[in-house]
C-alpha positions in Angstrom: 0.0 0.0 0.0 1.2 3.5 -0.8 1.0 5.8 2.3 -0.9 9.0 1.5 1.1 12.1 2.3 -0.4 14.7 4.6 1.0 18.0 3.3 0.2 20.0 6.5 1.8 17.3 8.7 4.8 17.2 6.5 5.2 21.0 6.5 5.0 20.9 10.3 7.6 18.2 10.5 10.0 20.2 8.3 9.3 23.4 10.3 10.0 21.5 13.6 13.3 20.0 12.2 14.3 23.4 10.8 13.5 25.1 14.2 15.9 22.7 16.0 18.6 23.0 13.3 18.7 26.8 13.2 18.5 27.2 16.9 21.3 24.8 17.6 23.6 25.7 14.7 22.6 29.2 13.8 21.7 30.3 10.2 25.2 29.8 8.8 25.8 26.4 10.4 22.4 25.0 9.6 22.2 22.4 6.8 19.2 21.7 4.7 20.4 18.1 4.4 20.2 17.7 8.2 16.7 19.3 8.3 15.5 16.9 5.6 16.9 13.9 7.4 15.5 14.9 10.8 12.1 15.7 9.3 12.2 12.4 7.4 11.3 14.4 4.3 12.8 14.7 0.8 14.8 17.9 0.2 12.6 18.6 -2.8 9.6 18.9 -0.5 11.5 21.5 1.6 12.1 23.6 -1.5 8.5 23.0 -2.6 6.8 24.1 0.6 9.2 26.7 1.9 11.6 27.8 -0.9 15.4 28.0 -0.2 17.3 27.9 3.1 16.7 31.6 3.8 12.9 31.3 3.2 12.8 28.3 5.7 14.7 30.3 8.3 12.2 33.2 7.8 9.4 30.7 8.4 11.0 29.6 11.7 11.6 33.1 12.8 8.0 34.2 12.0 6.6 31.2 13.8 8.7 32.0 16.9 7.4 35.5 17.2 3.9 34.4 16.4 4.0 32.0 19.3 5.1 34.5 22.0 2.6 37.1 20.7 -0.2 34.6 20.8 0.7 33.6 24.4 0.6 37.3 25.4 -2.8 37.7 23.8 -4.1 34.7 25.6 -3.2 36.3 29.0 -6.3 38.6 28.5 -4.7 41.2 30.7 -7.5 43.6 30.3 -9.6 41.6 32.8 -7.2 42.1 35.6 -6.4 45.0 37.9 -3.3 47.0 36.8 -0.8 45.4 39.3 -2.0 41.9 38.7 -2.0 42.4 34.9 1.6 43.7 35.0 2.7 40.9 37.3 1.2 38.3 34.9 2.9 39.9 31.9 6.4 39.9 33.6 6.0 36.3 34.7 4.8 35.1 31.3 7.7 36.8 29.6 10.3 35.3 32.0 8.7 31.9 31.8 8.5 31.9 28.0 12.2 32.6 27.8 13.0 30.0 30.5 10.8 27.2 29.0 11.9 27.9 25.5 15.6 28.4 25.5 15.6 27.9 21.7 13.9 31.3 21.4 16.9 33.0 23.1 19.2 31.2 20.7 17.1 32.3 17.7 17.1 35.9 18.9 20.9 35.8 19.3 21.3 34.4 15.8 19.1 37.1 14.3 20.9 39.9 16.2 24.2 38.6 14.9 22.8 39.1 11.4 21.7 42.6 12.3 18.0 41.6 12.0 18.6 41.0 8.3 15.8 38.4 8.0 13.4 40.0 10.5 13.4 43.1 8.3 11.9 41.1 5.5 8.9 40.0 7.7 6.4 42.9 7.6 3.9 41.1 9.8 6.3 41.3 12.8 5.7 45.0 13.4 1.9 44.4 13.1 2.2 41.7 15.8 4.0 44.1 18.2 1.5 47.0 17.9 -1.2 45.3 20.0 1.4 44.4 22.6 2.4 48.1 23.0 -1.2 49.2 23.1 -1.9 46.5 25.8 0.9 47.7 28.0 0.0 51.4 27.5 -3.6 50.5 28.5 -2.4 48.8 31.7 -0.2 51.9 32.6 -3.1 54.3 31.9 -5.5 52.3 34.1 -2.9 52.2 36.9 -2.2 55.9 36.6 -5.9 56.7 36.7 -6.1 54.8 40.0 -2.9 56.6 41.2 -1.2 53.2 41.5 1.3 53.7 38.6 3.2 56.8 37.5 1.8 58.3 34.2 5.1 59.1 32.4 6.1 55.5 31.4 7.0 54.7 27.8 5.4 51.3 27.1 8.1 50.3 24.6 10.9 51.1 27.0 9.0 49.2 29.7 8.6 46.1 27.6 12.3 46.1 26.6 13.2 46.3 30.3 10.8 43.4 31.1 12.3 41.3 28.3 15.8 42.2 29.4 15.3 41.1 33.0 14.8 37.6 31.7 16.8 37.5 28.5 20.1 38.6 30.0 19.9 36.3 33.0 18.9 33.2 31.1 21.1 33.8 28.0 24.2 34.3 30.3 23.3 31.8 33.0 26.2 29.4 32.3 28.9 32.0 32.4 27.4 33.9 35.3 26.9 30.6 37.3 30.6 29.9 36.9 31.7 33.5 37.8 29.6 33.7 40.9 29.9 30.0 41.8 26.1 29.6 42.0 23.7 27.5 39.9 21.5 30.2 38.5 19.4 27.7 36.7 18.4 25.8 39.8 14.7 26.0 40.4 15.0 28.1 43.6 17.2 30.6 41.8 14.9 30.7 38.8 11.9 31.4 41.1 13.9 34.1 42.9 14.8 35.7 39.7 11.3 35.7 38.4 10.1 37.3 41.6 12.9 39.8 41.4 11.9 40.8 37.9 8.3 41.4 39.0 9.4 43.5 42.0 11.7 45.6 39.9 9.0 46.4 37.3 6.3 47.1 39.9 8.6 49.3 42.0 9.6 51.3 38.9 5.9 51.8 38.0 4.7 52.7 41.4 3.1 56.1 41.8 4.9 58.4 44.2 3.0 61.2 46.0 4.3 64.7 45.1 6.5 66.0 47.9 5.0 68.8 50.0 6.7 72.2 49.7 
């Protein structure tokens, strides 16, 4: 009997294999032959479904950003009070980085290429626009309740939220050696997450004007 091919399943297998290859070896080190082998697919199918190596890398990159943006939308932060909403966003961001170390590797690869491939994905900016609006809305609600300060740039805030997790996790191996502590142990991961939440909320906290 001839097994009927499932195009969507095959595309997903190829994407998964490409995801692993690019994250482990970077764009330059990745090999289409290895992707085909790990996906148990013919190389011709890769070119048929995705195009060349650059196109396949773009598909992996787009899928990675789509995944984190989808996770942020599913938080439905508008239903929570400002402090809880911000707490949930910080924890989600940290945990996404922690649970998906491949994402950090992919970001590092793309930065080494000066966002060369990201710049060819017009949908990326569209995906980030709702995120910025969501953060701005949380800040405005908090400011209206005199919980948060009202002079916060949502873009700068998100960059700081991401940095609190990204730097720690991307450099955990070297920092663990330097400071002689296992920064990836569960207690230290939990401490770092709580630290990130505290830093962001302390920065946002409204301060009463001083009396003259």
